[in-house]
N, C-alpha and C positions, 0 to 999 in steps of 0.2 A: 108878757113883758114887751114894752115898746118905748120908744123915745130915745133921745140922745144920751140920757143918763144911764141907760141899761149898760152894765159892764160888758155884756157880750157884744154890744155895738161899739162901745169905746175901745175894747180890745180887738176889734175887727174879726171876732169869731163869726158874728153875723156878717156875711159878705164873703170872707175867705173860705169858710167851712160850711156854714148853714145859711138857709134863707130865714127871714123873720118868722117867728112862731109864737104861739101863746103857750106859756107853761101851764100844764094841767095836772102835774103831780110833783111832789117834792122829791128832791134827791139830796142826800148828804154824803159827802166824800171825806173820809178821814185817812190820813197817813199817820201811823203810830199815834193814834188818839188825837192828832191835830186836825181839826176840821178845816178844810180849805174854803176860802172865800174867793170869789171870782177875781182874778188878777193878782192873787197873792204870790209871793216868791218862795220857792222851795229849792233846795240844793239836791243834786243827784243822790247824795248819801241818805237823804230822808225819804226818797221814793224808790228805794231798792226793791222793797216788797210791795205787792199789789195792795191798793187801798181797800178799805172797807167801804162799800157803797151801799147805802140804805135807801130803799124806795118807800115813799109814803103810800097811803091807801090801805085797804084791807080786803080786797077782792082777790083771793088766792086763785081764782079761775082766769085772771087776766095776766098775760105774760108780756115781758119786755126784753128788748135787746139793748145792750150797752156797748158802745163803740168808744175807744180811746185812740185819738190820733194826734200827730205832731204836724201841723201845717207849715212848719218852718224848717223842715229837714231838706238838706243837711245844714243849711244856714239861712237865717232870716233874709239876708241880702240876695240869696240865690236858692230859693226853695224848690229846686228841680225834682225833688223826690216827694213833694207835697202830694198827698198827705201820707205820712208814714203811720201804718197801723201798729199800735202798741198792745192792744188788747181787744178781744171780742167775746162777749158772754151773751148767750141767748137763753130763752125760756126762764127768765127770772120772774117768779110769782110776785105780784103786787104786794106790798107791805112786808117784804123780806129783804134780804141782802143779795148781792151778786153771788155769794157763796152757794145760794140755793139754785143758781142757774147752771147752764152747761157752758163751760169755758171751751170755745171752739178755736180760738187763737190765744195761746198762752201769753200771759203778761210778760212784756219785755220792758225792763226798767229804763227810764229815760237817762241818756248819757250825752247830752249836747256838748259839742266841743267848741263851737263858734257861735257867739251871740246869745241872745235871750230867746228861748223857744217857748211857744204856748203849747200846753198839753190840754186837749179838749176832750171831755167826757160827755157823750151824748146818749140820751135815752129815747128809745122809740117803743111805741106800743105795737105788739105783734097781732096779727089777725088770728093766730092760733099757735098751738105748740108745735115744735119741730118743723117750722116753716122757713127757717133762716139757716143758711149754710156758710161755711168758711170760704173766703176767697182763696185763690191760689198764691197770693203774694201779700207782702206788707208795703212795699214801696209803691208810690203813686196810687194808693187806695183813694177812692172818692166817696165820701160819706153820702153825698146827694145821690150819686148813681146807685150806690148800695141800697139806700132806702127805696129808691124807685124800683129796683130789681125785685125786691121782696115785698113790695106794696106796703111799706111801713108808714108812708105819709110823712108829715112834718114831725120834728121831734116833739116830745112832751116835756122834756127837761134837758138842761145842759149846764155844765160848770167847766171852768178852766183855771189853770194856774200857770205861772211863768217859772221856767227853770233854766239855769245856766251852770256852766262848770263850776266846780268847787274853787273857792278863792285859794290862791297860792299854789295851784297845780299847773304844770306846763310852763310855758313862757320862757323867758331867758334865764340862764344860769351863769352866775359870775364866779 
């Protein structure tokens, strides 16, 4: 995927989180049977449970790592916790779903309180099984550094959605 029309470029996912890459496998992300499209808007109530993430391909001997981060934590105007790690699954066989992998950082549902946050799901091809381990923190995670540490190379797929707090919660009370 290249060019200015790429939603990952338009949404500044390429740049803020990832370097440019060529997608080489398909990834489908569904929350409660709703497939996300890059840049779509979801509310926290619809992302409480981890999504179903389906990988394309059919080589069960090839494994992937899925990373989900919020590059806008705690707020888009001051993302000093960038990137916040929401989920990390390793050893996902090609052609299956994230449920077939090893969840090494459990899913934490998005709960943005200020502004519109981007939630980015990135897929990396692993060199082998059981070659990726959990970091010791969620705040200030760095997807690029993580990929370099485990020799994952550039991503093979990515998707993102926008999320902000539910309408009508918080704010002033009269």
